[in-house]
N, C-alpha and C positions, 0 to 999 in steps of 0.2 A: 490926261482921260477923256478921249472923247466920248460923245456922245449926249442924247439930251435926257436929262436924270429927272425922275417924277418921283415923289413919294406920296402914296393912297394911302387913306384909313379904310382897310378894306374890311369893315364891322363886321359882317358875317363871317370873318373868320378870328373876329379876333386881333388883327395884326395889322403893322403898318408896312406894305410891300413899295420896294425901291424900281423903278423902272429902269434900264438905259435902252430908250431908244422903243419902247414899247415890249423887250423885252424883261419878266422877270430877273432882277440882278440877286435879291436877297430881301431877306422880313426880319422885322422883329416882332413879337408876339406878347398879346399884355392883357391883362385883368386890369377891369375900369373897377372901381368903388368910389364911395362917398370923395367929392376934392381928392382922390388919388389915381393913380394912374401906376399900374406895377407891369416892368418891364421886365419879364421874363424870360425869353430867349432871341440872338443874334442868330440871325444863319444869311453867311453870303453862297451861291451857289457856284458849284468849283470852277463853272465857264468864268467868272467874276473874279476870282481869287487873284487880290495886288494889285486890283483897281480902285480902292479907295472906297469899295461900296460898305465897308460895316463905319468906319468914319464918319459917310454923307446919311447911313443912318441914324448913328447915333445922334449927330447934331440935329438930321430933320425930325426925329423924335422927341427931342427934348424940346429944340425951340415949339414945335406943337404943344406940348406938354404948356411949357409958359406961357403962347397966344391963348390957350382953352384956362390959364390963373389956375391950373392942377400941381400938389405935388407928385413928388416920384418916390418909389419904392426900388430900387434899383437890382431886383434881383438876380438879372442875369451879371453874369464877371463879367462880360465885357460892355456891358453900361456904365456899370462899377467901375471899372477900370478907366475908361474912355474920360467921365466925371473927373474920376483922380487926375488926369491930366490935363484937365480942359477947368479949372477951379471958377472960371465964369458963369460956370452951372452947377456949382455944389447948392446955390440958395434953394435948389427944385427940391432936393432932397427931402420930404419928411424928418424932421426933428425927431420923430416917435419912432422911426425901422432903423432895423439894426439885422443884419443876415443872419445873427444869429437868433433874433426874437422882432418878430410882428409884432404890430400893435390885433388887438381883439380885431376886428373887421377884416382880418386878412385871411 
């Protein structure tokens, strides 16, 4: 997976963007709540498919949530599945959250 990868919080667009050598490779959209970040959708641009962009995005946004001391609502099926495969991130998921029923302030 050559190329310099940079994750940026594009707050005006409510998404984290992953660039490879300065070119947008993928993004994760989010919604911010008090003490919580909801990850809504993950997308890898077609030109970067199969290059580990989704995994880098998931790890990056979850590491950022941890650094900001935020709990996570993994609305995005990709992020949810990624957490399921990486149990060291399960502690970030808000214990009140479920896919079927979000807490009232969601």
